[in-house]
Backbone as JSON Lines, residues from 0, in Angstrom:
{"i":0,"aa":"M","n":[-60.44,-60.13,1.83],"ca":[-60.9,-60.1,0.46],"c":[-60.05,-60.55,-0.59]}
{"i":1,"aa":"T","n":[-60.21,-61.44,-2.2],"ca":[-59.21,-61.27,-2.54],"c":[-59.99,-60.83,-3.69]}
{"i":2,"aa":"A","n":[-58.89,-60.27,-4.78],"ca":[-59.65,-59.59,-6.02],"c":[-60.6,-60.37,-6.97]}
{"i":3,"aa":"H","n":[-60.55,-61.66,-6.69],"ca":[-61.65,-62.32,-7.41],"c":[-63.01,-62.29,-6.99]}
{"i":4,"aa":"P","n":[-62.94,-62.71,-5.66],"ca":[-64.63,-62.1,-5.08],"c":[-64.79,-60.67,-5.23]}
{"i":5,"aa":"K","n":[-64.16,-59.7,-5.13],"ca":[-64.17,-58.64,-5.52],"c":[-64.81,-58.37,-6.82]}
{"i":6,"aa":"R","n":[-64.22,-58.5,-7.91],"ca":[-64.73,-58.59,-8.87],"c":[-66.37,-59.18,-9.03]}
{"i":7,"aa":"L","n":[-66.19,-60.69,-8.41],"ca":[-67.67,-61.0,-8.52],"c":[-69.06,-60.28,-7.6]}
{"i":8,"aa":"I","n":[-68.57,-59.49,-6.86],"ca":[-69.28,-59.16,-6.29],"c":[-69.49,-57.7,-6.85]}
{"i":9,"aa":"L","n":[-68.79,-56.87,-7.9],"ca":[-69.05,-55.96,-8.3],"c":[-69.99,-56.52,-9.94]}
{"i":10,"aa":"L","n":[-70.01,-57.74,-10.11],"ca":[-70.62,-58.14,-11.18],"c":[-72.0,-58.17,-10.8]}
{"i":11,"aa":"L","n":[-72.01,-58.9,-9.48],"ca":[-73.37,-59.27,-8.92],"c":[-73.86,-58.25,-8.43]}
{"i":12,"aa":"A","n":[-73.67,-56.82,-8.28],"ca":[-74.23,-55.9,-7.46],"c":[-74.65,-54.85,-9.36]}
{"i":13,"aa":"A","n":[-73.56,-55.15,-10.26],"ca":[-74.4,-54.65,-11.68],"c":[-75.56,-55.83,-11.71]}
{"i":14,"aa":"L","n":[-75.72,-56.49,-11.56],"ca":[-76.63,-57.14,-12.17],"c":[-78.1,-56.66,-11.63]}
{"i":15,"aa":"V","n":[-78.1,-56.53,-10.38],"ca":[-79.04,-56.24,-9.79],"c":[-79.81,-54.75,-9.98]}
{"i":16,"aa":"A","n":[-78.51,-54.0,-10.51],"ca":[-78.94,-52.77,-11.19],"c":[-80.24,-52.53,-12.94]}
{"i":17,"aa":"F","n":[-80.08,-54.26,-13.35],"ca":[-80.98,-54.03,-14.68],"c":[-82.61,-53.51,-14.48]}
{"i":18,"aa":"G","n":[-83.01,-53.88,-13.13],"ca":[-84.63,-53.69,-13.14],"c":[-84.47,-51.97,-12.57]}
{"i":19,"aa":"P","n":[-83.91,-51.35,-11.8],"ca":[-83.9,-49.8,-11.65],"c":[-83.47,-49.03,-13.1]}
{"i":20,"aa":"L","n":[-82.63,-49.28,-13.87],"ca":[-82.4,-48.99,-14.91],"c":[-82.71,-48.65,-15.72]}
{"i":21,"aa":"S","n":[-83.63,-50.01,-16.01],"ca":[-84.65,-49.93,-17.28],"c":[-85.72,-49.43,-17.12]}
{"i":22,"aa":"I","n":[-86.54,-49.35,-15.64],"ca":[-87.41,-48.46,-15.25],"c":[-87.43,-47.12,-15.25]}
{"i":23,"aa":"D","n":[-86.57,-46.58,-14.45],"ca":[-86.13,-45.35,-13.93],"c":[-85.41,-44.37,-15.18]}
{"i":24,"aa":"M","n":[-84.15,-44.6,-15.95],"ca":[-84.13,-44.23,-17.01],"c":[-84.92,-43.81,-17.96]}
{"i":25,"aa":"Y","n":[-85.85,-44.59,-18.25],"ca":[-86.68,-44.44,-19.21],"c":[-87.92,-43.34,-18.93]}
{"i":26,"aa":"L","n":[-88.19,-43.01,-17.78],"ca":[-89.48,-42.09,-17.74],"c":[-89.2,-40.88,-17.98]}
{"i":27,"aa":"P","n":[-87.98,-40.04,-18.29],"ca":[-88.08,-38.69,-18.82],"c":[-88.5,-38.88,-20.51]}
{"i":28,"aa":"S","n":[-88.77,-39.87,-20.64],"ca":[-88.67,-39.88,-22.22],"c":[-90.11,-40.19,-22.67]}
{"i":29,"aa":"L","n":[-90.93,-40.28,-21.79],"ca":[-92.39,-41.08,-21.66],"c":[-92.69,-39.93,-23.22]}
{"i":30,"aa":"P","n":[-93.13,-39.1,-22.8],"ca":[-93.74,-37.9,-23.68],"c":[-92.95,-37.41,-25.1]}
{"i":31,"aa":"L","n":[-91.38,-37.81,-25.4],"ca":[-90.64,-38.13,-26.43],"c":[-91.32,-39.13,-27.5]}
{"i":32,"aa":"I","n":[-91.21,-40.06,-26.67],"ca":[-91.74,-41.47,-27.29],"c":[-93.22,-41.69,-27.83]}
{"i":33,"aa":"A","n":[-93.91,-40.85,-26.81],"ca":[-95.32,-40.78,-27.62],"c":[-95.66,-40.02,-28.67]}
{"i":34,"aa":"R","n":[-94.88,-39.2,-28.91],"ca":[-94.89,-38.23,-30.0],"c":[-94.02,-38.84,-31.26]}
{"i":35,"aa":"D","n":[-93.05,-39.51,-30.96],"ca":[-92.25,-40.2,-32.08],"c":[-93.07,-41.5,-32.55]}
{"i":36,"aa":"L","n":[-93.83,-42.1,-31.62],"ca":[-94.39,-43.33,-32.12],"c":[-95.85,-42.91,-32.59]}
{"i":37,"aa":"G","n":[-96.13,-41.37,-31.91],"ca":[-97.85,-41.35,-32.63],"c":[-98.91,-42.18,-31.93]}
{"i":38,"aa":"A","n":[-98.56,-41.84,-30.71],"ca":[-99.54,-42.92,-29.68],"c":[-99.64,-41.93,-28.71]}
{"i":39,"aa":"P","n":[-101.11,-42.13,-27.85],"ca":[-101.05,-41.72,-26.81],"c":[-99.99,-41.65,-25.68]}
{"i":40,"aa":"E","n":[-100.24,-40.59,-24.88],"ca":[-99.05,-40.66,-23.54],"c":[-99.2,-41.8,-22.63]}
{"i":41,"aa":"A","n":[-100.38,-42.12,-22.42],"ca":[-101.33,-43.1,-21.75],"c":[-100.86,-44.58,-22.14]}
{"i":42,"aa":"R","n":[-101.01,-44.69,-23.64],"ca":[-100.16,-46.06,-24.17],"c":[-98.99,-46.23,-24.19]}
{"i":43,"aa":"V","n":[-98.32,-45.07,-24.01],"ca":[-97.01,-45.53,-23.68],"c":[-96.37,-45.74,-22.51]}
{"i":44,"aa":"Q","n":[-97.26,-44.98,-21.37],"ca":[-97.23,-45.23,-20.24],"c":[-97.37,-46.46,-19.61]}
{"i":45,"aa":"L","n":[-98.04,-47.44,-20.3],"ca":[-98.44,-48.42,-19.96],"c":[-96.91,-49.51,-20.4]}
{"i":46,"aa":"T","n":[-96.23,-49.05,-21.04],"ca":[-95.18,-49.93,-21.28],"c":[-94.46,-50.34,-19.76]}
{"i":47,"aa":"I","n":[-94.71,-48.95,-18.63],"ca":[-94.15,-49.53,-17.76],"c":[-95.06,-50.24,-16.6]}
{"i":48,"aa":"G","n":[-96.0,-50.2,-16.74],"ca":[-96.73,-51.75,-16.09],"c":[-96.62,-53.02,-16.32]}
{"i":49,"aa":"V","n":[-96.55,-52.82,-18.14],"ca":[-96.05,-53.97,-18.52],"c":[-94.72,-54.52,-18.31]}
{"i":50,"aa":"F","n":[-93.85,-53.65,-17.92],"ca":[-92.19,-54.37,-17.92],"c":[-92.39,-54.63,-16.23]}
{"i":51,"aa":"L","n":[-93.08,-54.16,-15.46],"ca":[-93.14,-54.61,-13.93],"c":[-94.0,-55.55,-13.88]}
{"i":52,"aa":"A","n":[-95.31,-55.67,-14.69],"ca":[-95.77,-57.18,-14.51],"c":[-94.63,-58.35,-14.89]}
{"i":53,"aa":"G","n":[-93.98,-58.15,-16.24],"ca":[-92.73,-58.81,-16.55],"c":[-91.73,-59.27,-15.51]}
{"i":54,"aa":"L","n":[-91.38,-58.31,-15.03],"ca":[-90.45,-58.21,-14.1],"c":[-90.67,-59.03,-12.71]}
{"i":55,"aa":"C","n":[-91.89,-58.82,-12.34],"ca":[-92.79,-59.8,-10.92],"c":[-92.74,-61.44,-11.37]}
{"i":56,"aa":"L","n":[-93.35,-61.52,-12.84],"ca":[-93.49,-62.98,-13.37],"c":[-92.18,-63.61,-13.64]}
{"i":57,"aa":"G","n":[-91.09,-62.98,-13.98],"ca":[-90.22,-63.4,-14.02],"c":[-89.62,-64.23,-12.84]}
{"i":58,"aa":"M","n":[-89.68,-63.04,-11.88],"ca":[-89.24,-63.09,-10.59],"c":[-89.43,-64.31,-9.93]}
{"i":59,"aa":"L","n":[-90.79,-64.53,-10.15],"ca":[-91.39,-65.95,-9.35],"c":[-90.82,-67.11,-10.27]}
{"i":60,"aa":"A","n":[-90.43,-67.03,-11.35],"ca":[-90.53,-68.19,-11.96],"c":[-88.7,-68.6,-11.93]}
{"i":61,"aa":"Y","n":[-87.93,-67.71,-11.88],"ca":[-86.07,-67.96,-11.7],"c":[-85.77,-68.5,-11.02]}
{"i":62,"aa":"G","n":[-86.56,-68.36,-9.62],"ca":[-86.15,-69.11,-8.8],"c":[-86.06,-70.54,-8.36]}
{"i":63,"aa":"P","n":[-87.07,-70.7,-8.5],"ca":[-87.43,-72.54,-8.86],"c":[-86.76,-73.15,-10.03]}
{"i":64,"aa":"L","n":[-86.8,-72.48,-11.1],"ca":[-86.36,-72.77,-12.56],"c":[-84.67,-72.83,-12.21]}
{"i":65,"aa":"S","n":[-84.2,-71.79,-11.55],"ca":[-82.9,-72.25,-11.52],"c":[-82.31,-73.31,-10.41]}
{"i":66,"aa":"D","n":[-83.0,-73.36,-9.52],"ca":[-82.92,-74.95,-8.66],"c":[-82.64,-75.98,-9.64]}
{"i":67,"aa":"R","n":[-83.59,-76.11,-10.52],"ca":[-83.69,-77.31,-11.41],"c":[-82.8,-77.41,-12.09]}
{"i":68,"aa":"F","n":[-82.42,-76.07,-13.36],"ca":[-81.82,-76.15,-14.44],"c":[-80.22,-75.59,-14.15]}
{"i":69,"aa":"G","n":[-80.26,-74.85,-12.76],"ca":[-78.47,-74.3,-13.16],"c":[-78.85,-72.64,-12.82]}
{"i":70,"aa":"R","n":[-77.72,-71.97,-12.45],"ca":[-78.14,-70.55,-12.04],"c":[-77.45,-69.98,-13.07]}
{"i":71,"aa":"R","n":[-76.33,-70.48,-13.79],"ca":[-75.34,-70.11,-14.78],"c":[-76.16,-69.87,-16.04]}
{"i":72,"aa":"R","n":[-77.14,-71.35,-16.23],"ca":[-77.89,-71.16,-17.8],"c":[-78.65,-70.42,-17.71]}
{"i":73,"aa":"L","n":[-79.67,-69.99,-16.67],"ca":[-80.77,-69.12,-16.89],"c":[-80.24,-67.44,-16.8]}
{"i":74,"aa":"L","n":[-79.37,-67.48,-16.07],"ca":[-78.49,-66.05,-16.05],"c":[-77.9,-65.9,-17.67]}
{"i":75,"aa":"L","n":[-77.33,-66.33,-18.13],"ca":[-77.23,-66.19,-19.76],"c":[-78.22,-66.15,-20.51]}
{"i":76,"aa":"G","n":[-78.88,-67.24,-20.07],"ca":[-80.42,-66.96,-21.14],"c":[-81.26,-65.48,-21.1]}
{"i":77,"aa":"G","n":[-81.49,-65.61,-19.57],"ca":[-82.03,-64.01,-19.4],"c":[-81.31,-62.75,-19.54]}
{"i":78,"aa":"I","n":[-79.82,-63.06,-19.42],"ca":[-79.2,-61.55,-19.88],"c":[-79.34,-61.39,-21.46]}
{"i":79,"aa":"A","n":[-79.41,-62.81,-22.19],"ca":[-79.43,-62.6,-23.93],"c":[-81.02,-62.37,-24.19]}
{"i":80,"aa":"L","n":[-81.83,-62.5,-23.37],"ca":[-83.06,-62.21,-23.9],"c":[-83.36,-60.45,-23.49]}
{"i":81,"aa":"Y","n":[-82.71,-60.18,-22.48],"ca":[-82.56,-58.64,-22.26],"c":[-81.96,-57.63,-23.39]}
{"i":82,"aa":"L","n":[-80.91,-58.62,-23.71],"ca":[-80.09,-58.09,-24.73],"c":[-80.97,-57.5,-25.79]}
{"i":83,"aa":"A","n":[-81.45,-58.73,-26.33],"ca":[-82.31,-58.99,-28.05],"c":[-83.39,-57.68,-27.33]}
{"i":84,"aa":"A","n":[-84.41,-57.74,-26.41],"ca":[-85.76,-57.29,-26.2],"c":[-85.12,-55.52,-26.02]}
{"i":85,"aa":"S","n":[-83.99,-55.42,-25.75],"ca":[-83.44,-53.97,-25.94],"c":[-83.19,-53.35,-26.82]}
{"i":86,"aa":"L","n":[-82.55,-54.09,-27.83],"ca":[-82.55,-53.89,-29.31],"c":[-83.89,-53.89,-29.99]}
{"i":87,"aa":"G","n":[-84.71,-54.61,-29.65],"ca":[-86.25,-54.31,-29.76],"c":[-86.83,-53.39,-29.9]}
{"i":88,"aa":"C","n":[-86.62,-52.97,-28.32],"ca":[-87.02,-51.54,-28.02],"c":[-86.65,-50.41,-28.63]}
{"i":89,"aa":"A","n":[-85.44,-50.37,-29.1],"ca":[-84.64,-49.14,-29.45],"c":[-85.55,-49.0,-31.01]}
{"i":90,"aa":"L","n":[-85.47,-50.41,-31.47],"ca":[-85.77,-50.32,-32.74],"c":[-87.15,-50.28,-33.31]}
{"i":91,"aa":"A","n":[-88.19,-50.17,-32.06],"ca":[-89.52,-50.23,-32.06],"c":[-90.16,-49.07,-33.05]}
{"i":92,"aa":"V","n":[-91.27,-49.22,-33.9],"ca":[-91.91,-47.96,-34.54],"c":[-93.39,-47.95,-34.35]}
{"i":93,"aa":"E","n":[-93.91,-48.84,-33.22],"ca":[-95.39,-48.9,-33.23],"c":[-95.09,-49.18,-31.34]}
{"i":94,"aa":"V","n":[-96.46,-48.62,-30.73],"ca":[-96.36,-48.58,-29.51],"c":[-96.63,-50.07,-28.94]}
{"i":95,"aa":"E","n":[-97.2,-50.79,-29.91],"ca":[-97.63,-52.25,-29.76],"c":[-96.22,-53.06,-29.59]}
{"i":96,"aa":"H","n":[-95.45,-52.56,-30.39],"ca":[-94.12,-53.52,-30.34],"c":[-93.19,-53.17,-29.52]}
{"i":97,"aa":"L","n":[-93.33,-51.87,-29.18],"ca":[-92.72,-51.77,-27.53],"c":[-93.11,-51.96,-26.36]}
{"i":98,"aa":"L","n":[-94.19,-52.3,-26.53],"ca":[-95.3,-52.94,-25.12],"c":[-94.6,-54.8,-25.16]}
{"i":99,"aa":"A","n":[-94.53,-55.13,-26.38],"ca":[-93.95,-56.68,-26.55],"c":[-92.5,-56.66,-26.43]}
{"i":100,"aa":"W","n":[-91.81,-55.89,-26.74],"ca":[-90.61,-55.64,-26.2],"c":[-90.1,-55.36,-24.98]}
{"i":101,"aa":"R","n":[-90.83,-54.86,-24.26],"ca":[-90.86,-54.15,-22.69],"c":[-90.75,-55.33,-22.06]}
{"i":102,"aa":"L","n":[-92.1,-56.01,-22.17],"ca":[-92.42,-57.33,-21.79],"c":[-91.29,-58.44,-21.41]}
{"i":103,"aa":"L","n":[-91.05,-58.69,-22.88],"ca":[-89.64,-59.54,-22.85],"c":[-88.4,-59.21,-22.08]}
{"i":104,"aa":"Q","n":[-88.01,-57.66,-21.9],"ca":[-86.92,-57.19,-21.57],"c":[-86.82,-57.47,-19.98]}
{"i":105,"aa":"A","n":[-88.28,-57.25,-19.56],"ca":[-88.52,-57.51,-18.41],"c":[-88.03,-58.49,-17.66]}
{"i":106,"aa":"L","n":[-89.06,-59.73,-18.45],"ca":[-88.67,-61.32,-18.14],"c":[-87.2,-61.36,-18.18]}
{"i":107,"aa":"G","n":[-86.37,-60.91,-19.32],"ca":[-84.75,-61.16,-19.63],"c":[-84.38,-60.37,-18.01]}
{"i":108,"aa":"G","n":[-84.44,-59.44,-17.51],"ca":[-83.73,-58.7,-16.52],"c":[-84.28,-58.93,-15.26]}
{"i":109,"aa":"A","n":[-85.67,-59.79,-15.19],"ca":[-85.72,-60.59,-13.99],"c":[-84.57,-61.48,-13.2]}
{"i":110,"aa":"A","n":[-84.38,-62.23,-14.41],"ca":[-82.74,-63.31,-14.38],"c":[-81.81,-62.88,-13.46]}
{"i":111,"aa":"A","n":[-81.48,-61.37,-14.14],"ca":[-80.01,-60.82,-13.55],"c":[-80.31,-60.37,-11.91]}
{"i":112,"aa":"S","n":[-81.77,-59.71,-11.56],"ca":[-82.05,-59.47,-10.3],"c":[-82.14,-60.78,-9.41]}
{"i":113,"aa":"V","n":[-83.07,-61.74,-9.47],"ca":[-83.08,-63.2,-8.65],"c":[-81.88,-63.85,-8.61]}
{"i":114,"aa":"L","n":[-81.25,-63.82,-9.25],"ca":[-80.26,-65.02,-9.47],"c":[-78.73,-64.48,-8.86]}
{"i":115,"aa":"A","n":[-78.45,-63.22,-9.33],"ca":[-77.61,-62.49,-8.67],"c":[-77.87,-62.9,-7.3]}
{"i":116,"aa":"R","n":[-79.08,-62.23,-6.73],"ca":[-79.18,-62.61,-4.95],"c":[-78.72,-64.18,-4.82]}
{"i":117,"aa":"A","n":[-79.43,-64.8,-5.91],"ca":[-79.46,-66.46,-5.46],"c":[-77.85,-66.93,-5.54]}
{"i":118,"aa":"I","n":[-76.85,-66.23,-6.37],"ca":[-75.65,-66.82,-6.37],"c":[-74.89,-66.33,-4.84]}
{"i":119,"aa":"V","n":[-75.56,-65.17,-4.54],"ca":[-75.05,-64.64,-2.86],"c":[-74.78,-65.83,-2.12]}
{"i":120,"aa":"R","n":[-76.04,-66.06,-1.9],"ca":[-76.53,-67.17,-1.17],"c":[-75.69,-68.61,-1.36]}
{"i":121,"aa":"D","n":[-75.47,-68.85,-2.77],"ca":[-74.94,-69.81,-2.99],"c":[-73.3,-70.1,-2.63]}
{"i":122,"aa":"L","n":[-72.73,-68.51,-2.8],"ca":[-71.17,-68.34,-2.51],"c":[-70.73,-68.14,-1.14]}
{"i":123,"aa":"F","n":[-71.77,-67.44,-0.67],"ca":[-70.84,-66.67,0.47],"c":[-71.61,-67.2,1.8]}
{"i":124,"aa":"P","n":[-70.31,-67.19,2.79],"ca":[-71.04,-67.64,4.09],"c":[-71.91,-66.44,4.94]}
{"i":125,"aa":"V","n":[-72.87,-66.95,5.73],"ca":[-73.79,-65.82,6.43],"c":[-73.33,-64.53,6.46]}
{"i":126,"aa":"G","n":[-72.55,-64.7,7.18],"ca":[-72.42,-62.86,7.54],"c":[-71.45,-62.48,6.36]}
{"i":127,"aa":"D","n":[-70.69,-62.75,5.27],"ca":[-70.29,-62.38,4.02],"c":[-71.27,-62.16,3.52]}
{"i":128,"aa":"A","n":[-72.5,-62.77,3.02],"ca":[-73.33,-62.83,2.52],"c":[-74.1,-61.47,2.66]}
{"i":129,"aa":"A","n":[-74.54,-61.48,3.77],"ca":[-75.31,-60.21,4.34],"c":[-74.62,-58.96,3.77]}
{"i":130,"aa":"R","n":[-73.33,-58.94,4.33],"ca":[-72.46,-57.74,3.63],"c":[-72.69,-57.36,2.29]}
{"i":131,"aa":"V","n":[-72.52,-58.41,1.23],"ca":[-72.82,-58.52,0.05],"c":[-74.23,-58.02,-0.62]}
{"i":132,"aa":"L","n":[-75.21,-58.59,-0.16],"ca":[-76.56,-58.01,-0.36],"c":[-76.75,-56.52,0.04]}
{"i":133,"aa":"S","n":[-76.04,-56.15,1.26],"ca":[-76.18,-55.08,1.67],"c":[-75.53,-54.09,0.39]}
{"i":134,"aa":"L","n":[-74.48,-54.23,0.14],"ca":[-73.77,-53.55,-1.15],"c":[-74.58,-53.72,-2.21]}
{"i":135,"aa":"M","n":[-75.51,-54.81,-2.59],"ca":[-76.27,-54.83,-3.88],"c":[-77.73,-54.02,-3.58]}
{"i":136,"aa":"H","n":[-78.19,-54.03,-2.39],"ca":[-79.31,-53.06,-2.05],"c":[-78.82,-51.15,-2.17]}
{"i":137,"aa":"L","n":[-77.29,-51.07,-2.28],"ca":[-77.16,-49.98,-2.17],"c":[-76.73,-49.31,-3.7]}
{"i":138,"aa":"V","n":[-76.44,-50.36,-4.39],"ca":[-76.45,-50.1,-5.75],"c":[-77.87,-50.38,-6.27]}
{"i":139,"aa":"T","n":[-78.36,-51.2,-5.74],"ca":[-80.09,-50.88,-6.73],"c":[-80.52,-49.34,-6.18]}
{"i":140,"aa":"M","n":[-80.39,-48.52,-4.84],"ca":[-80.58,-47.7,-4.56],"c":[-80.13,-46.28,-5.17]}
{"i":141,"aa":"F","n":[-78.71,-46.55,-5.46],"ca":[-77.88,-45.62,-6.32],"c":[-78.54,-45.46,-7.83]}
{"i":142,"aa":"A","n":[-78.64,-46.63,-8.3],"ca":[-79.64,-47.2,-9.75],"c":[-80.73,-46.04,-9.64]}
{"i":143,"aa":"T","n":[-81.48,-46.48,-9.15],"ca":[-82.75,-45.69,-8.84],"c":[-82.7,-43.9,-8.75]}
{"i":144,"aa":"L","n":[-81.83,-43.58,-8.09],"ca":[-81.36,-42.12,-7.71],"c":[-80.64,-41.68,-9.49]}
{"i":145,"aa":"V","n":[-79.79,-42.28,-10.08],"ca":[-79.26,-41.71,-11.0],"c":[-79.69,-41.94,-12.29]}
{"i":146,"aa":"A","n":[-80.88,-42.99,-12.32],"ca":[-81.19,-43.24,-13.78],"c":[-82.03,-42.44,-14.44]}
{"i":147,"aa":"P","n":[-83.13,-41.82,-13.95],"ca":[-83.69,-40.51,-14.47],"c":[-82.66,-39.36,-15.06]}
{"i":148,"aa":"L","n":[-81.69,-38.94,-14.17],"ca":[-80.87,-37.89,-14.58],"c":[-80.03,-38.24,-15.55]}
{"i":149,"aa":"L","n":[-79.43,-39.4,-15.37],"ca":[-78.78,-40.11,-16.86],"c":[-79.6,-40.36,-17.86]}
{"i":150,"aa":"G","n":[-80.89,-40.62,-17.86],"ca":[-82.18,-40.97,-18.73],"c":[-82.34,-39.41,-19.76]}
{"i":151,"aa":"G","n":[-82.82,-38.66,-18.87],"ca":[-82.94,-37.21,-19.62],"c":[-81.98,-36.48,-20.19]}
{"i":152,"aa":"Y","n":[-80.73,-36.77,-19.88],"ca":[-79.39,-36.27,-20.56],"c":[-79.31,-36.83,-21.66]}
{"i":153,"aa":"L","n":[-79.28,-38.26,-21.75],"ca":[-78.85,-38.99,-22.8],"c":[-80.07,-38.99,-23.84]}
{"i":154,"aa":"M","n":[-81.35,-38.8,-23.5],"ca":[-82.38,-38.57,-24.35],"c":[-82.22,-36.93,-25.12]}
{"i":155,"aa":"L","n":[-81.81,-36.1,-24.29],"ca":[-81.59,-34.84,-25.04],"c":[-80.08,-34.97,-25.8]}
{"i":156,"aa":"L","n":[-79.17,-36.04,-25.74],"ca":[-78.14,-35.76,-26.59],"c":[-78.3,-36.68,-27.51]}
{"i":157,"aa":"A","n":[-78.9,-37.89,-27.31],"ca":[-79.07,-39.05,-28.41],"c":[-80.45,-39.39,-29.17]}
{"i":158,"aa":"G","n":[-81.58,-39.15,-28.24],"ca":[-83.03,-39.39,-28.37],"c":[-83.14,-40.56,-27.29]}
{"i":159,"aa":"W","n":[-84.6,-40.98,-27.7],"ca":[-85.43,-41.89,-26.51],"c":[-84.46,-43.23,-26.9]}
{"i":160,"aa":"R","n":[-83.95,-43.73,-28.17],"ca":[-83.88,-44.95,-28.63],"c":[-82.45,-45.29,-28.04]}
{"i":161,"aa":"S","n":[-81.48,-44.36,-27.63],"ca":[-80.1,-44.42,-27.64],"c":[-80.46,-45.17,-25.94]}
{"i":162,"aa":"L","n":[-81.53,-44.75,-25.47],"ca":[-81.4,-45.07,-23.86],"c":[-81.45,-47.2,-23.82]}
{"i":163,"aa":"F","n":[-82.33,-47.33,-25.08],"ca":[-82.06,-48.88,-25.21],"c":[-80.72,-49.31,-25.55]}
{"i":164,"aa":"L","n":[-80.15,-48.64,-26.49],"ca":[-78.85,-49.18,-26.85],"c":[-77.92,-49.11,-25.55]}
{"i":165,"aa":"L","n":[-77.82,-48.08,-24.63],"ca":[-77.25,-47.9,-23.41],"c":[-77.46,-49.06,-22.39]}
{"i":166,"aa":"L","n":[-78.76,-49.71,-22.28],"ca":[-79.04,-50.4,-21.56],"c":[-78.63,-51.97,-22.13]}
{"i":167,"aa":"M","n":[-78.42,-52.17,-23.52],"ca":[-78.15,-53.6,-24.22],"c":[-76.7,-53.15,-23.87]}
{"i":168,"aa":"A","n":[-75.95,-52.37,-23.97],"ca":[-74.41,-52.05,-23.66],"c":[-73.9,-52.38,-22.14]}
{"i":169,"aa":"F","n":[-74.96,-52.14,-21.05],"ca":[-74.82,-52.1,-19.67],"c":[-74.78,-54.0,-19.63]}
{"i":170,"aa":"A","n":[-75.84,-54.6,-20.44],"ca":[-75.77,-55.87,-20.04],"c":[-74.97,-57.01,-20.82]}
């Protein structure tokens, strides 16, 4: 495999990490966020459900939309939405704002997850696509494993808002 496809594969693998990082890195911070925003912890926990709902809705929409409008345009738009929403999450001063920004973050992040897989199917022959998709699943599992640890340490070092700034930088 040449260097170009290797870089592409790494990029596609990073795209599928958006979802797990966005959910799992955030979990250790829930009590601190509740205290900081002056909201009940149950209300802050709702941001997880809102994110998952947005991720599911986005995943349903991006496949057919990308078939019609193209993968690149939707992927770039989704990443831009994810970036803006991550900044909104970092700047949120009320739990309602955080809920809205998390929904938008999920809708943007869904593009990365769905379209990365679609791009693999578009660009690679079946045998190679299976290997690339396996690597992408490995990255997803690894991100799910390390995200809470990373999030907990980052929260202790720089506060919960820094989590969203890191997610922004990752995007």
